[in-house]
C-alpha positions, 0 to 999 in steps of 0.5 A: 407258710413263711411270708418275707417281708423286707426290713423296711416294711415290717419297720414301719409297721411296728413303728416303735421296734427297730428291724434289722435284716441280716444274713436271713435272720431277722433281728428285732430290737426294743430299744434304738441305737443310743444316741450321743451324746449331749452337746453340752455334755461334751463340752464340758467334757473337752473342758474338764480334760483341757484343765487337767491337761493342763494342770498336769504340764504345770507340775515339775513331777515326772515318772520315767518311762522305764519305771511306768511301763514296768508296772504297767506290765506288772497290772497286765500280769494280774498284780493288782497290789504293785505300787505305782511308781513315784512322781519326782522332779527328775 
């Protein structure tokens, strides 16, 4: 005879496993979902991103939109050896 238990009951009994009931199936995962990134790591990433943006904006060289678009379309078509457009002062 089959017995049916609510997922939270099983989860509390096993303690170490995450149990999810979905559409009549029970899925057991040995590891919980990945935790949110450490605040220090997220802060460091934000600082690095701001520095990269500032460096980019300080550079007077540019790549025309159409040239960048053409290169990205080549990459999308599988031409991974396509030379990227060259940044220059416009």
